[in-house]
DOKE-247416 format. One line per field, with one value per residue (C-alpha): residue number from 1; x, y, z. Coordinates in pm, whole numbers. Each point is the difference from the previous one (the first is absolute). Example, Ala and Ser with C-alpha at 12.3 -4.5 7.8 and 13.67 -1.06 7.14 Angstrom:
2
num c(1 / 2) $
px c(1230 / 137) $
py c(-450 / 344) $
pz c(780 / -66) $
//
This chain:
758
num c(1 / 2 / 3 / 4 / 5 / 6 / 7 / 8 / 9 / 10 / 11 / 12 / 13 / 14 / 15 / 16 / 17 / 18 / 19 / 20 / 21 / 22 / 23 / 24 / 25 / 26 / 27 / 28 / 29 / 30 / 31 / 32 / 33 / 34 / 35 / 36 / 37 / 38 / 39 / 40 / 41 / 42 / 43 / 44 / 45 / 46 / 47 / 48 / 49 / 50 / 51 / 52 / 53 / 54 / 55 / 56 / 57 / 58 / 59 / 60 / 61 / 62 / 63 / 64 / 65 / 66 / 67 / 68 / 69 / 70 / 71 / 72 / 73 / 74 / 75 / 76 / 77 / 78 / 79 / 80 / 81 / 82 / 83 / 84 / 85 / 86 / 87 / 88 / 89 / 90 / 91 / 92 / 93 / 94 / 95 / 96 / 97 / 98 / 99 / 100 / 101 / 102 / 103 / 104 / 105 / 106 / 107 / 108 / 109 / 110 / 111 / 112 / 113 / 114 / 115 / 116 / 117 / 118 / 119 / 120 / 121 / 122 / 123 / 124 / 125 / 126 / 127 / 128 / 129 / 130 / 131 / 132 / 133 / 134 / 135 / 136 / 137 / 138 / 139 / 140 / 141 / 142 / 143 / 144 / 145 / 146 / 147 / 148 / 149 / 150 / 151 / 152 / 153 / 154 / 155 / 156 / 157 / 158 / 159 / 160 / 161 / 162 / 163 / 164 / 165 / 166 / 167 / 168 / 169 / 170 / 171 / 172 / 173 / 174 / 175 / 176 / 177 / 178 / 179 / 180 / 181 / 182 / 183 / 184 / 185 / 186 / 187 / 188 / 189 / 190 / 191 / 192 / 193 / 194 / 195 / 196 / 197 / 198 / 199 / 200 / 201 / 202 / 203 / 204 / 205 / 206 / 207 / 208 / 209 / 210 / 211 / 212 / 213 / 214 / 215 / 216 / 217 / 218 / 219 / 220 / 221 / 222 / 223 / 224 / 225 / 226 / 227 / 228 / 229 / 230 / 231 / 232 / 233 / 234 / 235 / 236 / 237 / 238 / 239 / 240 / 241 / 242 / 243 / 244 / 245 / 246 / 247 / 248 / 249 / 250 / 251 / 252 / 253 / 254 / 255 / 256 / 257 / 258 / 259 / 260 / 261 / 262 / 263 / 264 / 265 / 266 / 267 / 268 / 269 / 270 / 271 / 272 / 273 / 274 / 275 / 276 / 277 / 278 / 279 / 280 / 281 / 282 / 283 / 284 / 285 / 286 / 287 / 288 / 289 / 290 / 291 / 292 / 293 / 294 / 295 / 296 / 297 / 298 / 299 / 300 / 301 / 302 / 303 / 304 / 305 / 306 / 307 / 308 / 309 / 310 / 311 / 312 / 313 / 314 / 315 / 316 / 317 / 318 / 319 / 320 / 321 / 322 / 323 / 324 / 325 / 326 / 327 / 328 / 329 / 330 / 331 / 332 / 333 / 334 / 335 / 336 / 337 / 338 / 339 / 340 / 341 / 342 / 343 / 344 / 345 / 346 / 347 / 348 / 349 / 350 / 351 / 352 / 353 / 354 / 355 / 356 / 357 / 358 / 359 / 360 / 361 / 362 / 363 / 364 / 365 / 366 / 367 / 368 / 369 / 370 / 371 / 372 / 373 / 374 / 375 / 376 / 377 / 378 / 379 / 380 / 381 / 382 / 383 / 384 / 385 / 386 / 387 / 388 / 389 / 390 / 391 / 392 / 393 / 394 / 395 / 396 / 397 / 398 / 399 / 400 / 401 / 402 / 403 / 404 / 405 / 406 / 407 / 408 / 409 / 410 / 411 / 412 / 413 / 414 / 415 / 416 / 417 / 418 / 419 / 420 / 421 / 422 / 423 / 424 / 425 / 426 / 427 / 428 / 429 / 430 / 431 / 432 / 433 / 434 / 435 / 436 / 437 / 438 / 439 / 440 / 441 / 442 / 443 / 444 / 445 / 446 / 447 / 448 / 449 / 450 / 451 / 452 / 453 / 454 / 455 / 456 / 457 / 458 / 459 / 460 / 461 / 462 / 463 / 464 / 465 / 466 / 467 / 468 / 469 / 470 / 471 / 472 / 473 / 474 / 475 / 476 / 477 / 478 / 479 / 480 / 481 / 482 / 483 / 484 / 485 / 486 / 487 / 488 / 489 / 490 / 491 / 492 / 493 / 494 / 495 / 496 / 497 / 498 / 499 / 500 / 501 / 502 / 503 / 504 / 505 / 506 / 507 / 508 / 509 / 510 / 511 / 512 / 513 / 514 / 515 / 516 / 517 / 518 / 519 / 520 / 521 / 522 / 523 / 524 / 525 / 526 / 527 / 528 / 529 / 530 / 531 / 532 / 533 / 534 / 535 / 536 / 537 / 538 / 539 / 540 / 541 / 542 / 543 / 544 / 545 / 546 / 547 / 548 / 549 / 550 / 551 / 552 / 553 / 554 / 555 / 556 / 557 / 558 / 559 / 560 / 561 / 562 / 563 / 564 / 565 / 566 / 567 / 568 / 569 / 570 / 571 / 572 / 573 / 574 / 575 / 576 / 577 / 578 / 579 / 580 / 581 / 582 / 583 / 584 / 585 / 586 / 587 / 588 / 589 / 590 / 591 / 592 / 593 / 594 / 595 / 596 / 597 / 598 / 599 / 600 / 601 / 602 / 603 / 604 / 605 / 606 / 607 / 608 / 609 / 610 / 611 / 612 / 613 / 614 / 615 / 616 / 617 / 618 / 619 / 620 / 621 / 622 / 623 / 624 / 625 / 626 / 627 / 628 / 629 / 630 / 631 / 632 / 633 / 634 / 635 / 636 / 637 / 638 / 639 / 640 / 641 / 642 / 643 / 644 / 645 / 646 / 647 / 648 / 649 / 650 / 651 / 652 / 653 / 654 / 655 / 656 / 657 / 658 / 659 / 660 / 661 / 662 / 663 / 664 / 665 / 666 / 667 / 668 / 669 / 670 / 671 / 672 / 673 / 674 / 675 / 676 / 677 / 678 / 679 / 680 / 681 / 682 / 683 / 684 / 685 / 686 / 687 / 688 / 689 / 690 / 691 / 692 / 693 / 694 / 695 / 696 / 697 / 698 / 699 / 700 / 701 / 702 / 703 / 704 / 705 / 706 / 707 / 708 / 709 / 710 / 711 / 712 / 713 / 714 / 715 / 716 / 717 / 718 / 719 / 720 / 721 / 722 / 723 / 724 / 725 / 726 / 727 / 728 / 729 / 730 / 731 / 732 / 733 / 734 / 735 / 736 / 737 / 738 / 739 / 740 / 741 / 742 / 743 / 744 / 745 / 746 / 747 / 748 / 749 / 750 / 751 / 752 / 753 / 754 / 755 / 756 / 757 / 758) $
px c(8726 / -124 / -314 / -194 / -351 / -93 / -255 / -280 / 47 / -224 / 20 / -166 / -289 / 80 / 58 / 30 / 336 / 14 / 224 / 208 / 106 / 238 / 313 / 31 / 368 / 196 / 217 / 321 / 3 / 264 / -210 / 69 / -269 / -108 / -30 / -211 / -210 / -72 / -84 / -229 / -161 / -60 / -139 / -209 / -119 / -1 / -43 / -358 / -108 / 170 / 239 / 337 / 57 / 332 / 228 / 320 / 306 / 94 / 248 / 237 / 6 / -247 / -350 / -96 / -336 / -83 / 64 / -207 / -297 / 26 / -6 / -315 / -188 / 155 / 94 / 287 / -25 / 103 / 268 / 282 / 178 / 355 / 200 / 371 / 14 / 264 / 209 / 317 / -77 / -104 / 206 / -326 / 47 / -230 / 111 / -130 / -286 / -287 / -119 / 48 / -186 / -285 / 1 / 26 / -299 / -201 / 23 / 86 / 313 / 11 / 289 / -13 / 315 / 23 / 330 / 214 / 294 / 279 / -127 / 341 / 63 / 323 / -203 / 207 / -173 / 126 / -341 / -218 / -257 / -341 / -264 / -208 / 61 / 15 / -372 / -98 / 193 / -188 / 289 / -86 / 221 / 345 / -20 / 215 / 66 / 112 / -84 / -146 / 109 / 357 / -38 / -61 / 312 / 300 / 307 / -188 / 11 / -377 / 32 / 254 / -224 / -322 / 204 / 157 / -341 / -156 / 273 / -75 / -374 / 45 / 197 / -294 / -259 / 210 / 14 / -375 / -14 / 228 / -248 / -290 / -156 / -185 / -29 / -253 / 252 / -102 / 291 / -19 / -333 / -207 / 264 / -192 / -100 / -184 / 200 / -300 / -203 / 234 / 219 / 320 / 103 / 23 / 289 / 327 / -89 / -276 / 204 / 108 / -336 / -194 / 254 / 290 / -216 / -118 / 386 / 81 / -276 / 80 / 369 / -48 / -229 / 253 / 293 / -182 / -80 / 350 / 123 / -225 / -280 / -323 / -223 / -172 / -345 / 37 / -241 / -26 / -169 / -235 / -81 / -314 / 109 / 344 / -54 / 310 / 193 / -120 / 278 / -221 / -204 / 297 / 173 / -264 / -201 / -211 / -114 / -21 / -150 / 103 / -287 / 5 / -214 / -312 / -316 / -65 / -290 / 222 / -96 / 121 / 173 / -235 / 83 / 367 / -51 / -225 / 237 / 297 / -211 / -80 / 356 / 172 / -247 / 258 / 144 / -112 / -47 / 115 / -45 / 372 / -31 / -292 / -92 / -378 / -38 / -298 / -278 / -117 / -352 / 134 / 234 / -295 / -257 / 230 / 141 / 347 / 178 / 351 / 254 / 153 / -38 / 290 / -31 / 312 / 165 / -21 / -192 / -249 / -24 / -123 / -205 / -337 / -103 / 138 / -86 / 7 / -368 / 45 / 299 / -162 / -305 / 202 / 238 / -279 / -193 / -28 / 114 / 331 / 281 / 221 / 331 / -154 / -219 / 258 / 33 / 221 / 47 / -164 / -197 / 136 / -186 / 210 / -93 / 138 / -41 / -175 / -334 / 27 / 329 / 121 / 287 / 175 / 380 / 182 / -306 / 63 / -175 / -31 / -97 / -128 / -114 / -234 / 83 / -211 / 167 / 346 / 230 / 223 / 245 / 159 / -198 / 142 / -67 / 31 / -10 / -68 / 32 / -188 / -54 / 363 / 118 / 279 / 14 / -30 / 33 / -120 / -163 / -126 / -265 / -69 / -362 / -324 / 32 / 315 / 150 / 161 / 125 / 23 / 130 / -35 / 82 / 86 / -78 / -307 / -46 / -231 / 94 / -104 / 82 / -41 / 20 / 29 / 70 / 211 / -299 / -281 / -164 / 129 / -197 / 68 / -92 / 84 / 17 / 109 / 209 / -73 / -186 / -58 / 371 / -50 / 63 / -77 / 299 / -94 / -43 / -298 / 95 / -56 / -224 / -200 / -341 / 48 / 72 / -328 / -199 / 98 / -125 / -323 / -59 / 38 / -230 / -268 / 32 / -78 / -381 / -138 / -153 / -199 / -140 / -225 / -152 / -261 / 86 / -204 / 40 / 7 / -340 / 26 / 45 / -259 / -229 / 233 / 314 / 109 / 322 / 158 / 315 / 172 / 267 / 139 / 263 / 337 / 342 / 242 / -30 / -331 / -332 / -145 / -191 / -193 / -336 / -217 / -277 / -227 / -335 / -320 / -164 / 284 / -47 / 234 / 300 / -79 / 265 / 377 / 232 / 170 / 261 / 165 / 330 / 128 / 323 / 287 / -36 / -213 / -176 / -71 / -354 / 156 / 94 / -340 / -306 / -286 / -361 / -81 / 280 / -102 / -354 / 97 / 214 / -303 / -194 / 254 / -80 / -326 / 67 / 280 / 103 / 222 / 267 / 206 / 291 / 251 / 352 / 61 / -300 / -64 / -358 / -210 / -200 / 199 / 106 / 318 / 177 / -21 / 171 / 263 / 62 / 68 / 225 / 209 / -3 / -46 / -1 / 271 / 201 / -163 / 143 / 346 / -115 / 204 / 135 / 251 / -254 / -251 / -213 / -52 / 51 / -285 / -134 / -57 / -300 / -114 / -7 / -160 / -289 / -55 / -16 / -232 / -235 / -2 / -80 / -300 / -122 / 3 / -245 / -252 / -300 / -24 / 354 / -13 / 285 / 205 / 109 / 203 / 136 / 255 / 80 / 293 / 213 / 363 / 1 / -361 / 144 / 260 / -278 / -200 / 296 / 61 / -370 / 34 / 311 / -119 / -354 / -67 / -364 / 88 / -89 / 112 / 202 / -5 / 343 / 72 / 377 / 29 / 246 / 179 / 131 / 358 / 113 / 347 / 35 / 292 / 199 / 7 / 101 / -343 / -258 / -209 / -380 / -160 / 85 / 359 / 97 / 347 / 81 / -179 / 161 / 374 / 25 / -116 / 226 / -91 / -9 / -267 / -212 / 31 / -142 / -320 / -82 / -39 / -300 / -193 / 118 / -289 / 225 / 43 / -350 / -151 / 177 / -288 / -291 / -184 / -212 / -60 / 202 / -97 / 296 / 93 / 369 / 140 / 321 / 137 / -109 / 290 / -218 / -115 / 251 / -85 / 264 / -156 / -346 / 138 / 197 / -358 / -164 / 276 / -62 / -386 / -166 / -348 / -129 / 147 / -111 / 272 / -21 / 318 / -42 / 328 / -87 / -126 / 173 / -127 / -296 / -286 / 105 / -116 / -20 / -23 / 84 / -298 / -279 / 191 / 87 / -348 / -129 / 275 / 79 / -249 / -326 / 107 / 116 / -341 / -172 / 212 / -112 / -360 / -10 / 193 / -273 / -287) $
py c(8322 / -332 / -53 / -310 / -120 / -135 / -264 / 64 / -100 / -106 / 191 / 2 / 233 / 351 / 99 / 375 / 136 / 165 / 305 / -118 / -318 / 199 / 83 / 362 / 21 / -128 / -330 / 201 / 77 / 272 / 165 / 370 / 246 / 102 / -372 / -80 / 312 / -117 / -353 / 139 / 220 / -282 / -224 / 246 / 255 / -193 / -372 / -100 / 364 / 125 / -115 / 160 / 62 / -115 / -12 / -176 / 163 / -123 / -270 / 213 / 347 / 245 / 125 / -12 / -179 / 203 / 319 / -147 / -45 / 354 / 111 / -197 / 70 / 288 / -237 / -197 / -336 / -28 / -267 / -15 / -347 / 19 / -296 / -89 / -217 / 204 / 109 / -121 / -24 / 357 / 188 / 171 / 236 / -157 / 263 / 273 / 224 / -190 / -191 / 280 / 243 / -249 / -35 / 376 / 58 / -228 / -327 / -352 / -166 / -353 / -234 / -327 / -189 / -203 / -141 / -50 / -230 / -123 / -216 / -157 / -345 / 120 / 295 / 258 / 308 / -72 / -119 / 247 / -50 / -143 / -87 / -259 / -369 / -190 / -92 / 357 / 133 / -229 / 34 / 370 / 163 / -60 / -246 / -114 / -327 / 210 / -224 / 153 / -311 / 65 / 369 / -74 / -205 / 206 / -25 / -45 / 245 / 32 / 97 / 265 / 152 / 24 / 169 / 237 / 87 / 34 / 235 / 215 / -8 / 66 / 329 / 112 / -85 / 165 / 309 / 25 / -94 / 302 / 213 / -124 / -193 / -330 / -264 / -257 / -272 / -296 / -225 / -359 / 34 / -292 / -243 / -321 / 53 / -318 / -225 / -116 / -55 / -246 / 263 / 193 / 318 / 301 / 182 / -116 / 68 / -265 / -259 / -219 / -27 / 141 / -59 / 144 / 307 / 46 / -6 / 246 / 226 / -4 / 22 / 323 / 144 / -70 / 131 / 332 / 45 / -98 / 274 / 257 / 13 / 53 / 207 / -289 / -148 / -355 / -138 / -365 / -83 / -314 / -225 / -125 / -363 / 53 / -18 / -182 / 294 / 260 / 112 / 34 / 277 / 142 / 79 / 144 / 316 / -8 / -286 / 89 / -146 / 45 / -82 / 13 / -118 / 133 / 88 / 346 / 66 / 147 / -264 / 10 / -355 / -82 / -368 / 65 / 274 / -225 / -296 / 212 / 166 / -340 / -137 / 313 / 166 / 201 / 172 / 279 / -110 / 194 / -55 / 85 / -80 / -31 / 65 / 100 / 241 / -88 / 263 / 171 / -135 / -368 / 40 / 153 / -242 / -302 / 130 / -48 / 320 / -73 / 203 / 136 / -68 / 48 / -112 / -116 / 253 / 18 / -136 / -78 / 338 / 178 / -252 / -52 / -143 / 295 / 288 / 371 / 14 / -290 / 171 / 328 / -154 / -226 / 259 / 232 / -259 / 48 / -344 / 47 / 189 / 204 / 170 / 319 / -184 / -201 / 115 / -230 / 276 / -1 / 289 / 264 / 249 / 278 / 196 / 277 / 64 / 327 / -17 / 374 / -53 / 328 / 0 / 267 / 46 / -269 / -208 / -383 / -121 / -374 / -162 / -355 / -263 / -292 / -252 / -283 / -239 / 18 / 131 / -266 / 237 / 309 / 326 / 324 / 299 / 361 / 285 / 342 / 339 / 284 / -236 / -97 / -359 / 49 / -359 / -338 / -340 / -357 / -192 / -361 / -11 / -332 / 92 / 139 / 326 / 180 / 347 / 167 / 320 / 204 / 354 / 336 / 311 / 339 / 195 / 61 / -285 / -221 / -356 / -298 / -358 / -256 / -382 / -217 / -362 / -72 / -57 / 146 / 351 / 243 / 92 / 329 / 228 / 345 / 260 / 357 / 155 / 359 / 82 / 350 / 63 / -48 / 315 / 60 / 6 / 342 / 333 / 201 / 238 / 362 / 51 / -315 / 168 / 299 / -258 / -165 / 308 / 136 / -317 / 23 / 357 / -111 / -297 / 233 / 242 / -265 / 10 / -330 / -212 / -310 / -277 / -259 / -329 / -188 / -341 / -307 / -74 / -362 / -150 / 20 / 382 / 89 / 288 / 90 / 119 / 149 / -48 / 188 / 4 / 316 / 200 / 331 / 192 / 58 / 144 / -258 / -270 / -165 / 97 / -124 / -320 / -174 / -141 / 213 / -156 / 143 / -71 / 101 / 313 / 80 / 325 / 297 / 7 / -348 / -226 / -63 / -58 / -336 / -29 / -322 / 34 / -297 / -197 / -29 / -144 / 48 / -316 / -176 / 8 / 174 / 294 / 72 / 143 / -209 / 100 / -257 / 115 / 367 / -61 / -224 / 289 / 239 / -233 / 1 / 190 / 179 / 56 / 195 / 177 / -275 / 57 / -290 / 166 / -172 / 134 / 44 / 187 / -298 / -77 / -227 / -290 / -88 / -338 / -197 / 82 / 362 / -5 / -249 / 234 / 278 / -208 / -123 / 347 / 355 / -107 / -272 / 39 / 341 / 37 / 43 / 286 / 326 / -55 / 276 / 275 / 117 / 168 / -327 / -265 / -252 / 41 / 372 / -72 / -275 / 242 / 285 / -240 / -80 / 362 / 76 / -281 / 128 / 349 / -129 / -227 / 291 / 183 / -269 / 145 / -310 / 20 / 79 / 240 / -187 / -352 / -117 / -349 / -131 / -364 / -168 / -315 / 28 / 255 / 104 / 48 / 241 / 187 / 30 / 137 / 254 / 91 / 75 / 185 / 221 / 61 / 88 / -93 / -362 / -107 / -369 / -245 / -383 / -137 / -348 / -67 / 343 / 64 / 325 / 61 / 75 / 18 / 108 / -292 / -135 / 307 / -122 / -349 / -164 / -102 / 291 / -40 / -116 / 77 / 19 / 275 / 27 / -357 / -44 / 287 / -69 / 221 / 315 / 189 / 56 / 379 / -71 / -229 / 237 / 285 / -196 / -266 / 200 / 188 / -335 / -179 / -68 / 22 / 373 / 84 / -143 / 270 / 233 / -194 / -70 / -281 / -303 / -319 / -349 / -216 / -361 / -78 / -342 / -65 / -218 / 218 / 86 / 193 / 244 / -56 / 69 / 254 / 208 / -14 / 94 / 295 / 119 / -55 / 175 / 320 / -23 / 242 / -150 / -286 / -335 / -358 / -233 / -376 / -178 / -358 / -207 / -269 / 231 / 59 / 260 / -241 / -99 / -302 / -345 / -355 / -50 / 372 / 120 / -47 / 136 / 308 / 52 / -9 / 206 / 262 / 4 / -11 / 269 / 216 / -46 / 83 / 318 / 126 / -88 / 180 / 306 / 45 / -23) $
pz c(13935 / -153 / -229 / 53 / 35 / 341 / 64 / 240 / 355 / 265 / 324 / 336 / 73 / 82 / 351 / 114 / 97 / 329 / -19 / 307 / -184 / -196 / 201 / 118 / -106 / -304 / 31 / 37 / 361 / -70 / -273 / -29 / 109 / -359 / -84 / 308 / -85 / -361 / 126 / 265 / -256 / -231 / 280 / 192 / -266 / -335 / 29 / -49 / -47 / -312 / -272 / -75 / -363 / -133 / -302 / -109 / -147 / -332 / 103 / 200 / 160 / -143 / 25 / -366 / 42 / 308 / -203 / -287 / 237 / 125 / -366 / -64 / 330 / 192 / 284 / 101 / 137 / 371 / -48 / -258 / 15 / -129 / -108 / 87 / -306 / -186 / 286 / -174 / -370 / -67 / 253 / 141 / 289 / 252 / 257 / -245 / 89 / -156 / 307 / 240 / -226 / -11 / 376 / 63 / -224 / 238 / -183 / 135 / -135 / -94 / -120 / -189 / -94 / -318 / 136 / -298 / 50 / -254 / -305 / -66 / 161 / 164 / 146 / -167 / -155 / -351 / -120 / 184 / 270 / 39 / 265 / -199 / 36 / -348 / 68 / 70 / -292 / -241 / -244 / -68 / 268 / 161 / 284 / 285 / 195 / 301 / 320 / 315 / 194 / -97 / 64 / 364 / 35 / 118 / -226 / -329 / -283 / 22 / 370 / -86 / -264 / 205 / 284 / -233 / -154 / 341 / 121 / -305 / 59 / 371 / -77 / -215 / 260 / 286 / -218 / -9 / 368 / 90 / -194 / 209 / -291 / 86 / -287 / -83 / -71 / -215 / -96 / -137 / -149 / -157 / 143 / -34 / -359 / -123 / 241 / 186 / -318 / -151 / -158 / 97 / 136 / -228 / 189 / 135 / 363 / -22 / -204 / 309 / 150 / 297 / 293 / -198 / -85 / 345 / 127 / -267 / 97 / 374 / -85 / -203 / 271 / 271 / -212 / -66 / 372 / 110 / -219 / 156 / -250 / 191 / -243 / -175 / 17 / -119 / -271 / -107 / -322 / 10 / -285 / 192 / 27 / 149 / 370 / 52 / -156 / 250 / 222 / 309 / 159 / 205 / -332 / -209 / 30 / -313 / -225 / -367 / -309 / -361 / -252 / -367 / -293 / 167 / -193 / -84 / 239 / 259 / 263 / 358 / -6 / 292 / -3 / 45 / 255 / 220 / -24 / 117 / 272 / 129 / -33 / 152 / 237 / 170 / -316 / -227 / -361 / -312 / -377 / -68 / -380 / -245 / -354 / 39 / 285 / 248 / 1 / 313 / -56 / -26 / 316 / 202 / -116 / 70 / 322 / -157 / 93 / -74 / 204 / -329 / -373 / -234 / -370 / -182 / -219 / -380 / -179 / 293 / 182 / -311 / -205 / -154 / 333 / 208 / -221 / 76 / 83 / 256 / 161 / 46 / 154 / 225 / 142 / 76 / 209 / 367 / 71 / -190 / 167 / -229 / 96 / 103 / 236 / 190 / 353 / 214 / 269 / 342 / 127 / 223 / 214 / 150 / 305 / 228 / 368 / -53 / -205 / -95 / -167 / 165 / 237 / 203 / -17 / 190 / 20 / -67 / -305 / -35 / -329 / 16 / -254 / -11 / -260 / -128 / 9 / 144 / -276 / -167 / -141 / 131 / -36 / -152 / 224 / -135 / 215 / -158 / 166 / -189 / -298 / -40 / 73 / 254 / 175 / -155 / 170 / -2 / 281 / 37 / 271 / 174 / 105 / -155 / 216 / 14 / 45 / -317 / 140 / 316 / -3 / 155 / -221 / 117 / -306 / -224 / -238 / -199 / 23 / -215 / 79 / -277 / 7 / -306 / -85 / -310 / -220 / 202 / 11 / 240 / 308 / 174 / 287 / 93 / 266 / 69 / 263 / 121 / -324 / 123 / -85 / -364 / -191 / -363 / -243 / -132 / 178 / -103 / -286 / 91 / -300 / 34 / 76 / -221 / -293 / 64 / 82 / -339 / -162 / 197 / -111 / -358 / 62 / 160 / -297 / -249 / -55 / 114 / -283 / 123 / -191 / 174 / -130 / 215 / 85 / 114 / 377 / 136 / 57 / 380 / -16 / -271 / 101 / 295 / -172 / -330 / -170 / -300 / -203 / 58 / -207 / 106 / -205 / 163 / -34 / -149 / -245 / 119 / 139 / 331 / -54 / 272 / 116 / 227 / 217 / 264 / 178 / -169 / 132 / 256 / 179 / -45 / 219 / 132 / -141 / 48 / -300 / -50 / -272 / -100 / -176 / -216 / 51 / -248 / -345 / -297 / -119 / 320 / 148 / 312 / -230 / -137 / 130 / 125 / -14 / 276 / 220 / -45 / 89 / 284 / 140 / -37 / 222 / 289 / 323 / -43 / -365 / -182 / -314 / -149 / -266 / -153 / -204 / -210 / 26 / -371 / -136 / -224 / -114 / 210 / -91 / -307 / -135 / 131 / -331 / 71 / 327 / -129 / -291 / 257 / 225 / -284 / -173 / 140 / 370 / -26 / 318 / 58 / 349 / -151 / -245 / 32 / 353 / -64 / -81 / 265 / -274 / -197 / 266 / -37 / 349 / -49 / -230 / 248 / 293 / -193 / -125 / 358 / 108 / -280 / 103 / 360 / -120 / -194 / 290 / 247 / -235 / 41 / 192 / 214 / 147 / 372 / -25 / 280 / -109 / -299 / 51 / -261 / -15 / -183 / -13 / -130 / -276 / 111 / 350 / -148 / -165 / 317 / 179 / -291 / 31 / 375 / -32 / -293 / 96 / 368 / -32 / -3 / 353 / 10 / -208 / 29 / -133 / -76 / -61 / -155 / -294 / -99 / 345 / 109 / -365 / 112 / 243 / -211 / 93 / 356 / -92 / -1 / -249 / -133 / -29 / -330 / -277 / 135 / -241 / 120 / -11 / -346 / -170 / -27 / -310 / 188 / 237 / 362 / -71 / -267 / 222 / 294 / -214 / -43 / 246 / 326 / -162 / -37 / 309 / 223 / 303 / -80 / -111 / 321 / 222 / -134 / 107 / 329 / -139 / 205 / -111 / 14 / -133 / -58 / -35 / -130 / 193 / -271 / -272 / -240 / -247 / 256 / 281 / 362 / 26 / -269 / 137 / 355 / -155 / -114 / 325 / 199 / -206 / 36 / 253 / 22 / 205 / -94 / 20 / -118 / -38 / -74 / -142 / 62 / -261 / -277 / -325 / -244 / -97 / 213 / 219 / -126 / 113 / 372 / 56 / -178 / 254 / 299 / -203 / -106 / 350 / 163 / -265 / -299 / 192 / 240 / -298 / -155 / 319 / 47 / -348 / 59 / 333 / -129 / -265 / 239) $
//
């Protein structure tokens, strides 16, 4: 760091940089995979398109300013630049967890080196250390007469000192290299100082002129590489008029600029950017230090998108110029990359040799991968059998298309194969072997149906009290459909609350019933009834009696605060309530409300007396299964990754279906859980239904694992249509997977529902 006012310089007219002018690989031909990967990310995805936010450590090894930015804005800068300045004086542990923690959180690690050398004329440590020359120190700081020319001469004390220092620094850098951490490396910054403007160098590494500096730069680079350090992206800092100090294109990856005493308008430093762009057209350009941070508006307007911008530490990073309002705005701009937005990883698309994802015993399953681009670092492969990781290995493919796994299994199993870079997001695919062999963890209790029949008798004996409130229907349905808010009394802690929609003037016994059950949660939109969705369902087929029921009996159409209050209070972690008591277990009330709603719907004069279709995703799917198992009039269920199946799966060494009560109740004994869970397990209830089933299974779903859903299906007696999606988690697929999934699975499911209701 050095503060001074630069004169304005003339520069040649701007000329556009072709992307291919910048080398595809860093200058270190042996750069590690993660280092090449970071360089490639900066070159291909960032340079000229976005600006990486950066921050300095406070003179040594910390993230104090980065933490300060997070406190002010809720976001971390992408780069934290540490400093080796005090590697001797303060006994800092540069092998401590700080840099790795930053890297593991998704950040980019940088290092500068204010290389302090002995102050004493005899080069002993007795008078301390400094990096300033007497000119640079300006009488206010310790200074040194350490000579870079003598440091390059074998046999001199200076030579011994720099080698000893480099040995220490190399150990630190190798430590990071072994952890897979690439580093933006910026030694010998601002080397020329004022030398080319009639002044002198500020730091000892520039005190003997340009040639000595370049030799020192190259010596250091060669020394580190010879000692096996290959995780550095080399940055040289320009003083704009110091062409003769430039080490050469083959030794520099990024050209940086340090700029202080800027006006407070948050300008882009366009003149300096354009000057450097013309001088070094094959290099990315960074604003490695500054006081006033450029604004997004200025950088975009001036076409001066620095690769990264890193203001100097206190007092500049938080100042009157860079106040909290400015930082909040800057770090939320699309142009600026923050730590949570950095993604150096490539993209990986996994495939299997059987589109259905279903294999017979002994059949060869082949898992392949297409990478974009070829991975630079080894990939971690995890293979899970029935949701338990059993195999783990690394591989470094040499091509974009490669095979990850080939295996044939002789037993029933759900397999998931996951691939992940060190810092990337995992990509996975799954398949099942002989899924007909999955058997539920519980056996059916002898009194299962007598337990529920007794409750149904109590429910029937309760006089039905119904409250309805008319609702407006969406404009496109006005005059054709009616909709009302419905409340029905019920056994248990809450009434049935739902929306009911139907066509106007429908004839008696002319309409099927369609019931939509809601997924898990309380305050999310997916947990609440929807007037639009209820009426939309009433318009399917040739018209239907449509019910949209919320799982909890909570009021419909309330403010967000109401649902948040329930989520944080009465319904907090509701799925864990009373799992050791079948008379008060939370899902007892949920199932009873559903049965009460069906009873009400079957008394509607428009019901055709034949068809009741229940639809549900996740928890909604679990309710749909319960409806079919407990009411024989339910003729069809459409299940999307259904929950509450195979609740005893953990008893057979695999993951149970959501809410994984055995896994999530370590304080309860198995005997307590066994006395409750089988009565609410869809895999047991479905034995008493002949309803048709249309079901979608995510083969990498860990919430409602495929083994649990197959345990349900294998106990079902009705007609079954099963779609296994090898790349689906519990959520709907996104990104490149979304459109193919919609075409192959979502649209056919919607068509099935529509056709069934005709």
